[in-house]
GUKE-357058 format. One record per atom (N, C-alpha, C): y, z, x. Coordinates in steps of 0.2 Angstrom, whole numbers, padded with zeros to 4 digits, always signed. Each point is the difference from the previous one (the first is absolute). Layout:
GUKE-357058
YZX ...
***
This chain:
GUKE-357058
+0168+0177-0129 +0007-0002+0001 +0003-0001+0007 -0002+0005+0004 +0002+0000+0007 -0003-0006+0004 -0006-0001-0002 -0003-0006+0004 +0003-0007-0002 +0002+0000-0007 +0003-0006-0002 +0007-0001+0003 +0004+0006+0001 +0006+0000+0003 -0001-0002+0008 -0005+0003+0003 -0001-0002+0007 -0001-0008+0001 -0004-0002-0005 -0002-0008+0000 +0006-0004-0001 +0004+0002-0005 +0007-0003-0001 +0004+0000+0006 +0001+0006+0003 +0004+0000+0006 -0003-0005+0006 -0006+0000+0000 -0003-0004+0006 +0001-0007-0002 -0001-0002-0006 +0001-0007-0002 +0007-0003+0000 +0005+0005-0001 +0007-0002+0000 +0003+0002+0007 -0003+0003+0005 +0002+0001+0006 +0005+0006+0000 -0001+0005-0005 +0005+0005+0000 -0003+0006+0004 +0004+0002+0005 -0002+0005+0005 +0003+0007-0001 +0005+0001-0004 +0003+0006-0001 -0002+0005-0005 -0006-0001-0003 -0003+0004-0005 -0006+0003+0002 +0000+0007+0000 -0006+0003+0002 -0002+0005-0005 -0005-0002-0004 -0003+0004-0006 -0003+0006+0003 +0001+0005-0004 -0003+0007+0002 -0004+0002-0007 -0007+0001+0001 -0003+0003-0006 -0001+0007+0001 +0003+0004-0004 +0000+0007+0000 +0001+0003-0007 -0004+0006-0001 +0002+0004-0006 +0007+0001+0000 +0003+0000-0006 +0007+0001-0001 +0002+0007+0003 -0005+0005+0000 +0002+0007+0002 -0002+0001+0008 -0002-0005+0003 -0002+0000+0007 +0003-0005+0005 +0005-0003-0002 +0003-0005+0004 +0003+0003+0006 -0002-0002+0006 +0002+0003+0006 +0008+0001+0000 +0002+0005+0002 +0007+0002+0000 +0005-0005+0004 -0003-0002+0006 +0004-0004+0004 +0001-0008-0002 -0003-0002-0005 +0001-0006-0003 +0007-0001-0003 +0004-0005+0003 +0006-0002-0003 +0000-0007-0001 +0003-0003-0005 -0001-0007-0001 +0006-0002-0004 +0001-0007-0001 +0006-0002-0004 -0002+0001-0007 -0006-0001-0003 -0002+0001-0007 -0006+0004-0001 +0001+0005-0004 -0006+0005-0002 -0001-0003-0007 -0007-0002-0001 -0001-0003-0006 -0007+0003-0003 +0000+0002-0007 -0005+0002-0003 -0001-0003-0006 -0007-0002-0002 -0001-0004-0006 -0006+0004-0004 +0002+0000-0006 -0005+0003-0005 -0003+0006+0002 +0004+0005+0003 -0003+0006+0002 +0002+0006-0004 -0004+0002-0005 +0002+0006-0004 +0003+0006+0003 -0002+0002+0006 +0003+0006+0003 +0007-0001+0002 +0002-0007+0000 +0007-0001+0002 +0005+0002-0005 -0002+0001-0006 +0004+0002-0005 +0002+0007+0000 -0003+0004+0005 +0002+0006+0002 +0006+0000+0004 +0005+0004-0002 +0007+0000+0003 -0001+0001+0008 -0004+0005+0002 -0001+0001+0007 -0002-0006+0004 -0005-0004-0003 -0003-0006+0003 +0005-0005+0000 +0004-0001-0005 +0005-0005+0000 +0005+0001+0006 +0002+0006+0001 +0005+0001+0005 -0004+0000+0007 -0006+0001+0000 -0004+0000+0007 +0000-0007+0002 +0001-0005-0004 +0000-0007+0002 +0007-0001+0005 +0005+0004-0001 +0006-0001+0003 -0001+0002+0008 -0005+0004+0001 -0001+0002+0007 -0002-0006+0004 -0003-0005-0003 -0003-0005+0004 +0004-0007+0000 +0004-0001-0006 +0003-0007+0000 +0008+0001-0001 +0003-0005+0002 +0007+0000-0001 +0002-0002-0007 -0005-0005-0003 +0001-0002-0007 -0007+0002-0003 +0000+0003-0006 -0006+0001-0003 -0001-0004-0006 -0007-0002-0001 -0001-0004-0006 -0007+0003-0003 +0001+0000-0007 -0006+0003-0004 -0001-0005-0006 -0006-0003+0000 -0002-0004-0005 -0005+0004-0005 +0001+0000-0006 -0004+0004-0005 +0000-0003-0007 -0004+0002-0004 -0001-0003-0007 +0006+0002-0004 +0002-0004-0004 +0006+0001-0005 -0003-0001-0007 -0006-0001-0001 -0003-0001-0006 +0001+0006-0005 +0001-0001-0006 +0001+0005-0005 -0006+0000-0005 -0004-0005+0000 -0005+0000-0005 -0007+0003+0003 -0005-0002-0004 -0007+0002+0002 -0004-0006+0002 -0006+0001+0003 -0004-0005+0002 -0007+0002-0002 -0005-0004+0001 -0007+0002-0001 -0002+0006+0004 +0003-0001+0007 -0002+0006+0004 +0003+0006-0002 +0006+0001-0003 +0003+0006-0002 -0004+0002-0007 -0002-0005-0004 -0004+0002-0006 -0006+0003+0002 -0004-0002+0005 -0006+0002+0003 +0001+0007+0002 +0005+0002+0004 +0001+0006+0003 +0002+0005-0006 +0004-0002-0005 +0001+0004-0006 -0006+0002-0004 -0005-0005+0000 -0006+0001-0004 -0004+0005+0004 +0001+0001+0006 -0003+0005+0004 +0004+0007+0001 +0005+0000-0004 +0004+0006+0000 +0005+0001+0006 +0002-0006+0003 +0005+0000+0006 +0006-0004-0002 +0006+0002+0002 +0006-0004-0001 +0002-0003+0007 -0002-0006+0000 +0002-0004+0006 +0004-0006-0003 +0005+0001-0003 +0004-0005-0004 +0005-0003+0005 +0001+0003+0006 +0004-0003+0005 +0008+0001-0001 +0001+0004-0006 +0007+0001-0002 +0003+0004+0006 -0003+0005+0003 +0002+0004+0005 +0002-0004+0006 -0003-0006+0001 +0001-0004+0006 +0005-0005-0001 +0004+0000-0005 +0005-0005-0002 +0005+0001+0006 +0003-0006+0002 +0005+0000+0006 +0006+0004-0002 +0002+0000-0007 +0006+0004-0001 +0000+0007+0002 -0006+0003+0000 -0001+0007+0002 +0003+0002+0007 -0003-0004+0005 +0003+0001+0007 +0007-0002+0001 +0002-0005-0004 +0007-0003+0000 +0005+0006-0002 -0002+0003-0006 +0005+0006-0002 +0000+0005+0005 -0006+0002+0003 +0000+0005+0005 +0005-0002+0006 -0001-0006+0002 +0004-0002+0006 +0008+0001-0002 +0001-0002-0006 +0007+0000-0002 +0003+0007+0000 -0005+0005-0002 +0002+0007+0000 +0001+0003+0007 -0003-0004+0005 +0001+0002+0007 +0006-0004+0003 +0004-0003-0004 +0006-0004+0003 -0002-0006+0004 -0006-0003-0002 -0002-0006+0003 +0002-0005-0005 +0001-0006+0003 +0002-0006-0005 -0006-0005+0000 -0005+0001-0003 -0006-0004-0001 +0002-0006-0004 -0003-0006+0002 +0000-0006-0004 -0007-0001-0003 +0000-0002-0006 -0006-0001-0004 +0000-0007-0002 -0005-0003+0002 -0001-0007-0002 -0007-0001-0004 +0000-0003-0006 -0006+0000-0004 -0003-0007+0001 -0007-0001+0001 -0003-0006+0000 -0005+0000-0006 -0002-0006-0003 -0005+0000-0005 -0004-0006+0000 -0006+0001-0002 -0004-0006+0000 -0005+0001-0007 +0000-0006-0004 -0004+0000-0005 -0007-0002+0002 -0005+0003-0004 -0007-0002+0001 -0003-0001-0006 -0006-0003+0000 -0004-0002-0006 -0007+0001+0003 -0004+0004-0004 -0007+0001+0001 -0004-0003-0006 -0005-0004+0002 -0004-0003-0005 -0007+0000+0004 -0004+0006-0002 -0006+0001+0004 -0006+0002-0005 -0006-0001+0003 -0006+0002-0004 +0000+0008+0000 -0001+0003-0006 +0000+0007+0000 -0005+0004+0005 -0005-0003+0002 -0005+0003+0005 +0003+0000+0007 +0004-0006+0001 +0003+0000+0007 +0006+0005+0000 +0004+0001-0005 +0005+0005+0000 -0003+0007+0001 -0005+0001-0004 -0004+0007+0000 -0002+0001+0007 -0003-0005+0003 -0003+0001+0007 +0006+0002+0005 +0005-0004+0000 +0006+0001+0004 +0003+0007-0001 +0000+0002-0006 +0003+0007-0001 -0005+0006+0003 -0006-0002-0001 -0005+0005+0002 +0000+0000+0008 +0001-0005+0003 +0001-0001+0007 +0006+0004+0003 +0005-0001-0004 +0007+0004+0002 -0001+0007-0001 -0003+0002-0005 -0001+0008-0001 -0005+0003+0005 -0005-0004+0002 -0004+0002+0006 +0003+0002+0006 +0006-0003+0001 +0004+0002+0006 +0002+0007+0000 +0001+0003-0006 +0002+0007-0001 -0005+0005-0001 -0005-0002-0004 -0006+0005-0001 -0006-0004-0002 -0006+0004+0000 -0006-0003-0001 +0000-0003-0008 -0003-0005-0001 +0000-0003-0007 -0006+0004-0004 +0003+0004-0005 -0005+0004-0004 +0000-0004-0007 -0004+0003-0005 -0001-0003-0006 +0007+0000-0004 +0004+0006+0001 +0006+0001-0003 +0005-0005+0002 +0000-0002+0007 +0005-0005+0002 -0002-0007-0002 -0007-0001+0000 -0002-0007-0002 +0002-0001-0008 -0001+0006-0004 +0001-0001-0007 +0008-0001-0001 +0004+0004+0004 +0007-0001-0001 +0003-0007+0002 -0003-0003+0005 +0002-0006+0002 -0002-0005-0005 -0006+0000-0002 -0003-0004-0006 +0004+0000-0006 +0002+0006-0002 +0004+0002-0006 +0006-0004+0000 +0004+0002+0006 +0007-0003+0000 +0000-0008+0001 -0005-0002+0004 +0000-0008+0001 -0002-0003-0007 -0004+0003-0004 -0002-0003-0006 +0005+0000-0005 +0005+0005+0000 +0006+0000-0004 +0005-0006+0001 -0001-0003+0006 +0004-0005+0002 -0003-0007+0000 -0007+0000-0003 -0004-0006+0000 +0000-0002-0007 -0001-0007+0000 -0001-0004-0006 -0005-0005+0001 -0005+0000-0003 -0006-0005+0001 -0002-0001+0007 +0000+0006+0003 -0003+0001+0007 +0005-0002+0005 +0007-0001-0001 +0005-0002+0004 +0006+0005+0000 +0002+0002+0006 +0006+0004+0000 +0006-0004+0002 +0005+0000-0004 +0006-0004+0001 +0006+0004+0000 +0004+0000+0005 +0006+0005+0001 +0005-0004+0003 +0006+0000-0003 +0006-0002+0003 +0004+0005+0002 +0003+0001+0006 +0004+0005+0002 +0005-0001+0005 +0003+0005+0002 +0005-0001+0006 +0000+0006+0004 -0001-0002+0007 +0000+0006+0005 +0008+0000+0003 +0002+0006+0000 +0007+0001+0002 +0000+0005+0006 +0003-0002+0005 +0001+0004+0006 +0007+0001+0002 +0001+0006+0003 +0007+0002+0002 +0000+0000+0007 +0005-0003+0004 +0001+0001+0007 +0006+0004+0001 -0001+0006+0003 +0006+0004+0001 +0001+0000+0008 +0007-0001+0001 +0002-0001+0007 +0006+0005+0001 +0000+0004+0006 +0005+0004+0001 +0001+0001+0008 +0006+0002+0002 +0001+0001+0007 -0002+0007+0002 -0003+0001+0006 -0002+0007+0002 +0006+0004+0002 +0000+0006-0001 +0005+0005+0002 +0000+0002+0007 -0006-0002+0004 -0001+0002+0007 +0003-0005+0005 
***
């Protein structure tokens, strides 16, 4: 994402954006900017992390999932005994916290419909590759992925229509 931002800035002649790559817990204290932005970062739903953005930006923006349903990914994790439904990452949670701190956050929702029509083998391979980012692929994981994907398959094809909903939370810093 940062490389794409740098490329866009270069091609558009934008010179007042300086991306900083840092773990949200180790941003250098002396960095101050017009906008502190975090995207799809689960630790940011922690109240202290939300407020820490204010140390760095005059305006803070946080983009996160606002989905309420499940997906193949959440079903796979559930099959493995884990709850990664993303419900705890819903943008409403940090919004309510900020309101309790007398901030006046604005919440804007964006949505995009999607349609998947893929070969079952390709879907299985993609989800196995995704799982491999988090842990070694074991027989248990392979079986869970195959089981969930097969439940969504008909005649070797996986067809899913859905909607991705994102919430953009914007508020003024108190610093």
